[in-house]
Structure formats: structure tokens, C-alpha cells
C-alpha positions in Angstrom: 68.2 69.5 202.2 66.9 67.7 199.0 63.7 68.0 197.2 62.0 66.4 194.2 59.3 68.5 192.5 56.6 67.5 190.0 58.4 64.3 189.1 56.9 62.3 186.2 58.0 59.0 184.8 56.3 57.2 182.0 56.9 53.8 180.3 54.9 53.8 177.1 51.3 54.8 177.9 51.7 53.9 181.5 52.6 56.5 184.1 54.8 55.2 186.9 54.7 58.7 188.6 52.7 61.7 187.8 53.3 65.1 189.5 55.0 63.5 192.5 56.9 65.8 194.9 58.9 65.1 198.0 61.1 66.9 200.5 63.8 65.3 202.7 65.2 67.1 205.8 68.7 66.7 207.3 67.8 64.2 209.9 64.7 62.5 208.4 64.2 58.7 208.9 61.8 57.7 206.1 60.4 54.4 205.1 59.4 54.2 201.4 56.6 51.6 201.0 54.4 50.3 198.2 53.7 47.1 196.3 56.2 45.6 193.9 56.3 47.6 190.7 55.0 50.8 192.4 58.2 52.6 191.6 60.1 52.6 194.9 63.5 51.7 193.4 63.0 54.1 190.6 62.3 57.0 193.0 65.5 56.1 194.9 67.5 56.2 191.6 65.9 59.6 190.8 67.0 61.0 194.2 70.5 59.6 193.8 70.8 61.1 190.3 71.3 57.8 188.5 67.9 58.0 186.7 66.5 61.1 185.0 62.7 61.5 185.1 60.7 62.5 182.1 59.6 65.7 183.9 60.3 67.5 187.1 63.6 68.2 188.9 65.6 67.2 191.9 67.3 70.0 193.9 69.8 69.8 196.7 72.1 72.1 198.6 75.6 72.2 197.3 77.0 70.6 200.4 74.6 67.6 200.3 76.0 64.2 199.3 73.8 61.2 198.5 74.7 57.5 198.9 72.6 54.8 197.2 72.6 51.1 197.8 70.7 49.3 195.0 69.0 45.9 195.4 71.3 44.0 193.1 74.0 44.3 190.4 76.9 45.2 192.8 80.3 43.6 192.3 83.8 44.4 193.3 87.0 42.8 191.9 90.7 43.4 191.6 91.5 44.2 195.3 91.5 42.6 198.7 88.4 43.3 200.8 90.2 45.8 203.0 91.8 47.7 200.2 88.5 47.8 198.3 86.7 49.4 201.3 89.7 51.6 201.9 89.1 53.3 198.5 86.3 55.2 200.2 89.0 57.3 201.8 90.5 58.3 198.5 91.3 61.9 199.7 93.1 60.7 202.7 95.1 58.1 200.8 96.0 60.7 198.2 97.1 63.1 200.9 99.2 60.4 202.6 100.8 59.6 199.2 101.6 63.3 198.6 103.1 63.6 202.1 105.4 60.7 201.4 106.4 62.1 198.1 107.1 65.5 199.6 109.1 63.9 202.5 111.2 62.1 200.0 111.8 65.3 198.0 112.7 67.3 201.1 115.3 64.8 202.1 117.2 65.4 198.8 116.4 69.2 198.4 118.7 72.0 199.3 117.6 73.2 202.8 118.4 76.8 201.9 116.5 76.8 198.6 113.2 78.5 198.0 111.9 75.2 196.7 112.6 73.6 200.0 110.7 76.3 201.9 107.7 75.9 199.5 107.8 72.2 200.0 107.9 72.7 203.8 104.8 75.0 203.7 102.9 72.5 201.6 103.9 69.7 203.9 102.5 71.6 206.9 99.2 72.3 205.1 98.8 68.6 204.1 99.6 67.5 207.7 96.9 69.9 208.9 94.5 68.5 206.3 95.3 64.9 207.3 94.7 65.7 211.0 91.4 67.5 210.2 90.1 64.5 208.2 90.6 62.2 211.3 92.8 60.0 209.1 94.2 58.1 212.1 90.7 56.6 212.8 90.4 55.3 209.3 91.7 51.8 210.0 89.6 51.5 213.2 86.4 52.7 211.3 87.0 50.2 208.4 87.4 47.3 210.8 84.4 48.2 212.9 82.0 48.4 209.9 83.4 45.2 208.2 83.2 43.2 211.5 79.7 44.5 212.2 78.5 43.4 208.8 79.8 39.9 209.4 83.2 39.8 207.9 86.0 38.1 209.8 89.7 39.3 210.2 90.6 36.5 207.7 88.3 38.0 205.1 90.2 41.3 205.1 93.0 39.9 202.9 90.7 37.9 200.6 90.1 39.1 197.0 86.7 40.7 196.6 85.9 38.5 193.5 85.9 35.5 195.9 82.7 36.8 197.6 79.2 35.7 196.5 76.4 38.1 195.6 75.1 38.5 199.1 78.6 39.4 200.4 79.1 41.7 197.5 76.1 43.6 198.8 77.7 43.8 202.2 80.9 45.2 200.6 78.9 47.9 198.9 77.0 48.7 202.1 80.2 48.9 204.1 81.7 51.4 201.6 78.5 53.4 201.7 78.3 53.6 205.5 82.0 54.7 205.7 81.4 57.5 203.2 78.8 58.9 205.6 76.8 60.8 203.0 74.2 63.4 203.9 71.4 61.1 202.7 71.5 57.3 202.7 69.2 55.6 200.2 68.9 51.9 201.1 67.0 49.6 198.8 66.3 46.3 200.6 69.5 46.4 202.7 68.4 43.5 204.9 67.9 40.9 202.1 71.4 39.3 202.6 72.0 40.0 206.3 71.9 37.5 209.1 70.3 38.3 212.4 73.5 39.5 214.0 74.4 41.8 211.2 70.9 43.1 211.0 70.9 44.0 214.6 74.3 45.7 214.2 73.0 47.7 211.2 69.9 48.9 213.2 72.2 50.2 215.9 74.4 51.9 213.4 71.6 53.6 211.6 70.0 54.7 214.8 73.1 56.7 215.6 73.7 57.9 212.0 73.9 61.7 211.9 72.5 62.2 208.3 69.1 61.4 206.8 68.0 57.9 205.8 65.4 56.6 203.3 64.8 52.9 203.4 62.9 50.5 201.1 62.4 47.2 202.9 59.8 44.4 203.2 61.0 43.8 206.7 58.2 45.4 208.8 60.1 45.2 212.1 63.2 46.8 210.5 61.0 49.7 209.2 59.3 50.1 212.6 62.7 50.3 214.4 64.4 52.6 211.9 61.8 55.1 210.6 59.8 58.0 211.9 58.0 59.0 208.7 56.4 56.8 205.9 56.0 57.7 202.3 53.7 55.4 200.3 53.8 55.0 196.5 50.5 53.7 195.2 49.1 53.8 191.7 51.4 56.7 190.6 50.7 58.9 193.6 52.8 59.7 196.7 51.2 60.0 200.1 53.1 60.9 203.3 52.3 59.7 206.8 53.8 60.6 210.2 55.2 57.6 212.1 56.7 54.3 211.4 55.2 51.4 209.4 52.8 50.2 212.0 51.6 53.7 212.7 51.2 54.3 208.9 49.0 51.2 208.6 46.7 52.4 211.4 46.4 55.9 210.0 45.8 54.6 206.5 43.0 52.3 207.6 41.5 55.2 209.6 41.6 57.4 206.4 40.1 54.7 204.4 37.2 54.3 206.8 36.6 58.1 206.7 36.8 58.2 203.0 34.3 55.4 202.6 31.9 57.2 204.9 32.4 60.5 203.0 31.8 58.8 199.6 28.7 57.0 200.9 27.3 60.3 202.2 28.2 62.0 198.9 26.6 59.3 196.8 23.4 59.6 198.8 23.4 63.4 198.3 24.0 62.9 194.5 21.1 60.5 194.3 18.8 62.8 196.2 19.8 65.7 193.9 19.3 63.7 190.8 15.8 62.6 191.9 14.9 66.2 192.5 16.2 67.2 189.1 14.3 64.4 187.4 11.1 65.1 189.3 10.9 68.9 188.7 12.9 69.2 185.4 9.8 70.2 183.4 8.0 72.4 186.0 8.4 76.1 185.2 8.0 77.0 188.9 11.0 74.9 189.8 13.2 75.8 186.8 15.5 78.0 188.8 16.0 75.4 191.6 16.6 72.6 189.0 19.3 74.7 187.3 20.9 75.4 190.6 21.0 71.7 191.5 22.5 70.9 188.1 25.2 73.4 188.6 25.8 72.0 192.1 26.4 68.6 190.6 28.7 69.9 187.9 30.9 71.7 190.5 30.9 68.8 193.0 34.3 67.2 193.5 33.6 63.5 193.6 35.2 61.5 196.5 37.2 58.7 194.9 38.1 55.6 196.8 41.7 54.5 196.5 41.9 51.5 194.3 42.9 48.5 196.3 46.2 47.0 195.2 46.4 43.2 194.9 48.5 40.9 197.0 49.1 37.2 197.0 46.0 35.3 198.0 46.2 31.6 198.1 45.8 28.5 200.3 48.0 25.5 200.3 46.4 22.3 198.9 45.4 19.9 201.7 48.4 18.0 202.9 48.5 14.2 202.4 48.6 12.3 205.7 52.0 11.2 206.9 53.8 9.5 209.7 54.8 11.0 213.0 58.4 11.8 211.8 58.9 13.8 208.7 62.7 13.6 208.5 65.5 11.9 210.3 69.2 12.8 209.9 71.8 10.7 211.5 75.6 11.4 211.6 75.5 13.8 208.6 78.9 14.9 207.3 79.2 17.6 204.7 82.3 19.4 203.4 83.3 21.7 200.5 87.0 21.1 199.9 88.8 21.9 203.2 85.7 23.6 204.6 83.8 21.2 206.9 80.2 22.4 207.6 78.8 19.4 209.4 80.4 16.5 211.2 78.2 13.9 212.9 75.1 16.1 212.8 71.9 14.5 214.0 68.5 16.2 213.6 64.8 15.3 213.4 61.8 17.0 212.0 58.6 15.8 213.5 55.2 15.9 211.8 53.7 19.4 212.4 57.0 21.0 213.3 57.4 24.7 212.2 61.1 25.4 212.3 63.2 28.5 211.5 66.9 28.1 210.6 68.9 31.1 211.8 72.6 32.0 212.2 75.4 33.9 210.4 75.8 33.6 206.7 78.0 30.7 205.7 77.2 28.6 208.8 75.3 26.0 206.7 71.6 26.9 206.9 70.9 26.7 203.2 73.1 23.6 202.9 71.1 21.7 205.5 67.9 22.9 204.0 69.0 21.5 200.6 70.1 18.2 202.3 66.6 17.9 203.9 65.0 18.7 200.6 67.1 16.0 198.9 68.9 18.2 196.4 72.3 18.3 198.1 74.3 15.1 198.4 75.9 14.2 201.8 79.4 12.9 202.3 78.4 10.5 205.1 75.5 9.7 207.3 71.8 8.7 206.9 68.9 10.7 205.6 65.5 9.0 206.2 62.3 10.5 204.8 59.2 9.7 206.9 56.3 7.6 205.8 54.3 9.1 203.0 56.2 12.5 203.3 56.0 14.7 200.2 58.6 17.4 200.1 58.2 20.7 198.3 61.3 23.0 198.1 61.9 26.6 197.3 65.2 28.5 197.1 66.2 31.9 195.7 68.5 30.3 193.1 65.5 28.5 191.5 64.3 31.9 190.3 67.6 32.1 188.2 67.2 28.6 186.9 63.8 29.3 185.2 63.9 29.0 181.4 64.2 32.6 180.1 62.7 31.6 176.8 59.4 30.3 178.3 56.6 32.7 179.3 55.0 32.8 182.7 52.1 30.5 181.9 54.3 27.9 180.2 56.6 27.9 183.2 53.9 26.7 185.6 52.2 24.5 183.0 55.4 22.4 182.9 54.8 21.2 186.5 51.0 21.3 186.6 48.7 18.3 186.2 45.1 17.2 186.5 42.7 19.7 188.0 45.5 22.2 188.7 46.0 22.9 185.0 42.6 24.5 184.8 43.3 26.9 187.7 46.7 28.2 186.6 45.5 31.6 185.5 43.7 32.1 188.8 46.8 31.0 190.7 49.1 33.3 188.7 46.7 36.2 189.3 47.1 35.6 193.0 50.8 36.1 192.5 50.3 39.5 190.7 50.6 38.1 187.2 47.4 39.5 185.7 46.1 39.9 182.1 48.8 39.8 179.5 51.5 39.5 182.2 51.2 35.7 182.0 52.6 35.8 178.4 55.7 37.7 179.4 58.9 35.8 178.8 60.8 34.9 182.0 63.9 36.6 180.6 62.3 40.1 180.9 61.0 39.6 184.4 62.4 41.5 187.4 64.2 39.6 190.2 61.1 39.9 192.4 58.8 38.6 189.6 61.0 35.6 189.0 61.0 34.8 192.7 57.2 35.0 192.9 57.0 32.7 189.8 59.4 30.2 191.3 57.3 30.3 194.5 54.1 29.6 192.5 55.7 26.6 190.9 56.5 25.2 194.4 52.9 25.6 195.6 51.2 23.8 192.7 51.7 20.3 193.9 50.3 19.1 197.2 52.9 18.5 199.9 53.0 17.9 203.6 56.6 19.1 204.2 57.8 22.5 202.9 61.4 23.5 202.8 61.8 27.2 202.0 65.1 29.2 201.7 64.4 33.0 202.1 60.9 32.9 200.5 60.1 36.5 201.4 63.1 38.3 199.9 61.1 39.6 196.9 57.6 39.8 198.4 56.1 43.1 199.3 54.7 43.6 202.8 51.1 42.8 201.8 52.1 39.7 199.9 54.3 38.6 202.7 51.4 38.9 205.1 49.2 36.7 202.9 51.9 34.1 202.6 52.3 34.2 206.3 48.6 33.7 206.8 48.6 30.7 204.4 51.5 29.1 206.3 49.7 29.7 209.6 46.8 27.5 208.2 49.1 24.9 206.6 48.5 21.5 208.2 51.9 20.0 207.4 55.5 20.6 208.5 57.9 23.2 207.3 61.5 24.4 207.6 62.2 28.0 206.6 65.6 29.8 206.3 64.9 33.4 207.1 66.1 36.4 209.1 62.7 38.2 208.8 61.6 38.6 212.4 58.1 39.9 211.7 57.4 37.0 209.3 58.8 34.3 211.5 57.5 35.3 214.9 53.8 34.2 214.5 54.7 31.0 212.6 57.5 29.0 214.1 57.5 26.8 217.1 61.2 25.9 217.0 64.3 27.9 216.2 67.6 26.1 215.1 70.7 28.3 215.5 73.7 27.5 213.4 77.1 28.4 214.9 80.6 27.0 214.6 79.7 23.8 212.7 77.0 22.9 215.2 73.3 23.4 215.7 71.3 24.1 218.8 67.5 23.8 218.9 65.4 26.4 220.9 61.7 25.8 221.6 59.4 28.8 220.9 59.3 31.6 218.3 62.0 33.9 217.2 61.4 36.5 220.0 61.8 33.7 222.5 65.1 32.6 220.9 66.4 36.2 220.8 65.6 36.7 224.5 67.2 33.4 225.4 70.3 34.2 223.3 70.5 37.6 225.0 70.4 36.0 228.4 73.0 33.4 227.4 75.3 36.1 226.1 74.9 38.1 229.4 75.6 34.9 231.4 78.7 34.2 229.3 79.9 37.7 229.7 79.4 37.5 233.5 81.2 34.2 233.6 84.1 35.7 231.6 84.2 38.6 234.0 84.1 36.3 237.0 87.0 34.3 235.5 89.0 37.4 234.9 88.3 38.7 238.4 88.8 35.3 240.1 91.9 34.7 242.2 94.6 32.7 240.4 97.9 31.3 241.5 101.1 33.3 241.2 102.4 30.7 238.7 99.3 31.1 236.6 99.6 34.9 236.8 103.1 34.8 235.5 102.2 32.5 232.7 99.3 34.7 231.6 101.3 37.8 231.9 104.0 36.2 229.7 101.4 35.3 227.1 100.0 38.8 227.3 103.4 40.4 226.9 104.1 38.2 223.9 100.8 39.0 222.2 101.4 42.7 223.0 104.9 42.6 221.6 103.8 40.9 218.4 101.1 43.5 217.9 103.2 46.5 218.7 106.6 45.6 217.5 106.4 47.4 214.1 105.1 50.5 215.8 107.7 50.4 218.5 110.4 50.2 215.9 109.0 53.2 214.1 108.7 55.1 217.4 112.2 54.2 218.4 113.6 55.3 215.0 111.7 58.6 215.2 112.8 59.3 218.8 116.5 58.9 217.8 115.8 61.3 214.9 114.2 63.8 217.3 117.0 63.4 219.8 119.6 64.2 217.1 117.7 67.2 215.9 117.1 68.5 219.4 120.9 68.3 220.1 121.7 70.1 216.9 119.0 72.8 217.7 120.6 73.3 221.1 124.0 73.7 219.4 122.6 76.3 217.0 121.0 78.2 219.9 124.4 78.3 221.7 126.1 79.5 218.6 123.5 82.1 217.9 123.8 83.4 221.4 127.6 84.1 220.9 128.1 87.8 220.0 131.3 86.9 218.0 129.2 85.0 215.5 127.6 88.2 214.2 130.9 89.4 212.8 130.4 86.8 210.0 127.1 87.7 208.2 127.1 84.6 205.9 127.6 82.3 208.9 124.6 84.0 210.7 122.3 83.5 207.8 123.4 79.9 207.4 122.8 79.1 211.1 119.5 81.0 211.1 118.2 79.1 208.1 119.3 75.8 209.7 117.6 76.7 212.9 114.3 77.4 211.2 114.5 74.2 209.3 115.1 72.2 212.5 112.2 73.9 214.2 109.8 72.9 211.3 111.2 69.4 211.1 110.8 68.9 214.9 107.2 70.2 214.8 106.5 67.5 212.1 108.4 64.9 214.1 106.5 65.6 217.3 103.2 65.4 215.4 104.2 62.0 213.9 105.3 60.8 217.3 102.0 61.7 218.9 100.1 59.9 216.1 102.2 56.8 216.5 101.8 56.8 220.3 98.0 57.1 219.9 98.0 54.1 217.6 100.2 52.2 220.0 97.9 53.0 222.9 94.9 51.7 220.8 96.7 48.4 220.1 97.9 48.0 223.7 94.7 48.5 225.5 92.2 45.8 226.6 94.9 43.6 228.3 93.3 42.4 231.5 95.6 42.0 234.4 95.1 38.8 236.5 94.9 39.0 240.3 97.2 37.1 242.5 96.1 34.9 245.4 98.3 35.4 248.5 
């Protein structure tokens, strides 16, 4: 379907890719992995056609379309959310506009003119095109995708410029999914999704008919979505069958085999070199010596893959503290007319390992900032426990770094005492090696800024960590090292994250944010998801039981009246269109019947002009009625879609 051949990309003297080739089939599910800076995003841009390599080519079949979701830089403005996403269906909208224009023109055209006949033919062709494009499902598809990605019905009429960066990514993702390209290229699509939207996206991609290539640091997402893994490492591309976990197992097996092969080869080389050295000057062994020398020259040396670095660090020992790290009593917090918390009470005990989860906008980050002491509260009490030292990390801190300072200066600003002598070692652990520490913050990538902000947080000893999406810009290896350090951390922490693989081995409590309230669940994230699934199943059963339960005749009448009113409000505009169209059809059918009666009268054919006039009118009526019937069927389908799902209450006798 699409192939990249002998791709080469070079920045100065450094090769990002060298002689890299890749082929993608029609239904492939590919995970693209590698450390930060390995070139994953660049490869996606090359495949999408937005970046031209120094050498090599990308070839695809003429029917293949490619959709690309970048990590950042997406913004939409000037339309409502619904109309912005609707632009994906530009061909359908254009066809509908042309149909309206033609319909208006036909109403004022001479029915006997050639122009009218041409317009009638074009009108039929456009109607057929509209039907073939499944235009009548457009509205339902848009609403399904937007709702799945976390937008509410109220959001549909909001201006797109009102949405923040994370929601802008969702807008771009919604448009991409609705386009249904042959190949989806997704660069960190889960970074700004909550758990509900993430689970919906997984289900959507699993049923997607095209090919998908994903860059993600969410290991569980990759495991669930992919069946083939492509690794970029040190300029080379290696392919593995299977998902991410299977790739790791095979890679480790290959590494063990390669080490054994290299060890055997090195032993063979040493033995050969000793033979050459021992018998180099013996005439009787000259032929054998020359043979061994040629053997060494021709030998292809087994090279071990160079290990790529990851973040390796341990938190400083936590200062001792009291039994309670934080107490919140009666917290109230609003932004204008939006009330996030009212009378919220929450405690963090010493040693707690807590995950904040829930839909975006529910207040997770706000409560994290309140706990960290960087967000003022409108009312209530915030009590910090005895000898509790808080260290806070959030994504926005990466953007607040001084762009004029270099990496080393940035951490020197907050370092003191013994830590100042260990800064280079610490930065090396965060993948800032060599001259990288002298790079200005302004030229760093988003991921590099995030790692630098995280390094700043870890310099000072603390016994209570508050982290808002700390893994968004860490690669899988670095995330694993951070997870290992947190597992050994002897203090308390609160982490806002949707990364299931990262959270599961760490947390002992999950706090779910929903509808202005929080609910605490003991256990890890898997325990919470299982509990939530059981609660949803129980709630669904209860709703079904309530629907099926026997109710009084009076209650039935009241419910039926409410249902009729809701149905009427939803369907009134369509009913009016249908009624108007039915009157038009009835009038045309009567006139057609009259024409048929006249054309059946032998006396008519004595008047040639009258025959031609009636025949032309009859053909026009037939064409118009065909169009009317088609429109009536489409409106009835839409009415049926709106009218369904109205449960009928049962009556107790």
C-alpha cells in the first residue's frame, strides 16, 4: 500500500536515518517505538508527505490516502466545533449546496427548455452521488466521534478558539477519524485523553478498516492496538512481529543470542591471532598463516547494539513527617460561573500513593495545584502536615522555563549545597549529555523541556510529591525508570495520569473525579476499572429494572405525555418538512393522473402541439416525483432515527 525506500535524513554531520526502508500493508497495526530523539515523529512526517528526506523515496498507490496527527501545534478557529469537524465532509457539503442551487434554478426555469432538461439530469447525478457518499449518516457520525472523544452536546455550538491545547488535539483527532484515510499516523494520541476517551479510542481503532501506525509511550495502549512493532534506534530500523510486550521479549532474546555469538567470535579471533603470532616467521607454516590472515580480513565482526540511555535516578531520602500529609476541609473553588468544588473534604495520609483520574475538566489538575499550594481556594481549610515538604511538577512548568537560560543554568538556579556538584550527573540521567547541557531552553523540544522541568523538581528532598502528567514526554524506557524510582520512594505522592501501565504497579488509592465530586477507591488502577465496570453494569441493570417495573396508570400517562412532548420537540422541524413535501407530492400525483387521462384520450392527438406540451409536462412530473420520493425516504429515515429509543412503560392492572 505504501513504502519508504532507502530513506536518509541528516542534520549537519549527524545521521538521523541512514538507508531506512519500510513497507505498510492495507490492514497493518504498527507500533513505532524508540527513545526520544530517535526520529519517530520525523518518520511519520516523511510518510505523511509533510517532510522531505535528504535521500530515498516514499511510494504509494494512487488510491491511498494518509492522515497524520502530530504531537502539538494544532489549532482551529473561526467556526463552531460542529462546523469545524463538518468541514471534513467538504465534498458532501459542496454537493448539497449545488443541489440547492440547482433546485432554485429549476423552479424558475422554463420546464420545456433544454436548459431545464440539462439541469434535471445534473440534479439526478448529484442526488445519486449524495446517496452513494452516505451523506445522511454524516450528522450521526460526527456526533458519535465527538461524544466518544469527550465533547458534550453543549460543546458542539462553542467556538473552536475557546478550547485549550489538549482539546484542540481532540478536535484534530476527530476530523482525522472522520476522514477515514487508508493509513492513520498517530503521534502520541493518548497524551491529552482521559480514561473514558482512551478506552473509546481503543475500541474505534480496533474496528478501523484501514492501516494504523502509532507512536505512543503508553505501553498498554500499544499492546492493545498493535500487531507489529518497528523500532528506531541509532539511525537503524528493525521490525518485530507482535505487540510491544512481545517485541521486548524477542529483542531481549536476540540480544542474548548476539552476545553469545560475539563472545564465541572474539574467542575465535584471539585463537587465530595467537596462531598467526606464533607461526608468523616459520616457513613451514607460511601458507597456513596467510590463510588465517585472510580469514580474519574477511570475517564480518558481530557488533553489539549500543545501549540507549534512559533516566536513572533515585529520589533523595524523604525527611520524616507526621501521620497526615495533607488535610482539606470544605474546599470551594470556582472559575466565574463554573463551580468545580463545593464543600470538598479530602485527606492524604503519610505513605499514600494516589492516582487522580476522571474526564478532562473535572478538576484533577486544579485539586493537584490546591494540594501543592499554587492554586488559591475560594473557601475552606488547607492544612499541611507536620514537617511535610511538597515538591510539585506540572506540564505548564516546562513552558515557564526561562528560554534564554541554558540547561545547566536552569537547574543551578534551584540547586544548593552538595547537589550543585552533582548537577552534570543528574542531567546526564535525564538524557542531557555532553554539550547538551549548554543548549538554551528556547531551542529544546517539548519533551526535553518536560524532562528538564522534572529534573528541577527532583533536586530538592521532599516527602510529598504532587505530579500532573509526569510521563507525557518520557519514552517507555525512561518512564520505566521513573516508575522504579517512585516504587522505592518512601514518602507520599499524588499523580494525575491516565497511563494505566505506569500507574498500576504504583498506586494504592484511586480518586475518581465526576460531576463536581470525588470518590476514593482502594487498590490500583486495574482494581478501580474493574470496580467501575461492575458499578456501571449494576446501574444499567437497575435502570432496566426500573424501566421494566410495573408502574401505575397515572404514572404511565405522565411518562407517556413527557415522552410525546420530547419526541414532538425533537421531530417537529422534520415533521413540518415531511408534511410540506407530502402536500407537494399529492399535488404532483393528481396532476400526473390528469395528464395520464388526457394522454389516453384519442381526440388529443389531433392537436400535435398540445400532445408535445402534455408529454413534456408528464416527463417533468415523473422526474420531480422521483426526486420527491427520494427526499421523503431520506427524511423518514432521519425521523425514525430521532424517534427511536423511547421506552414504553408497563401498566399495573
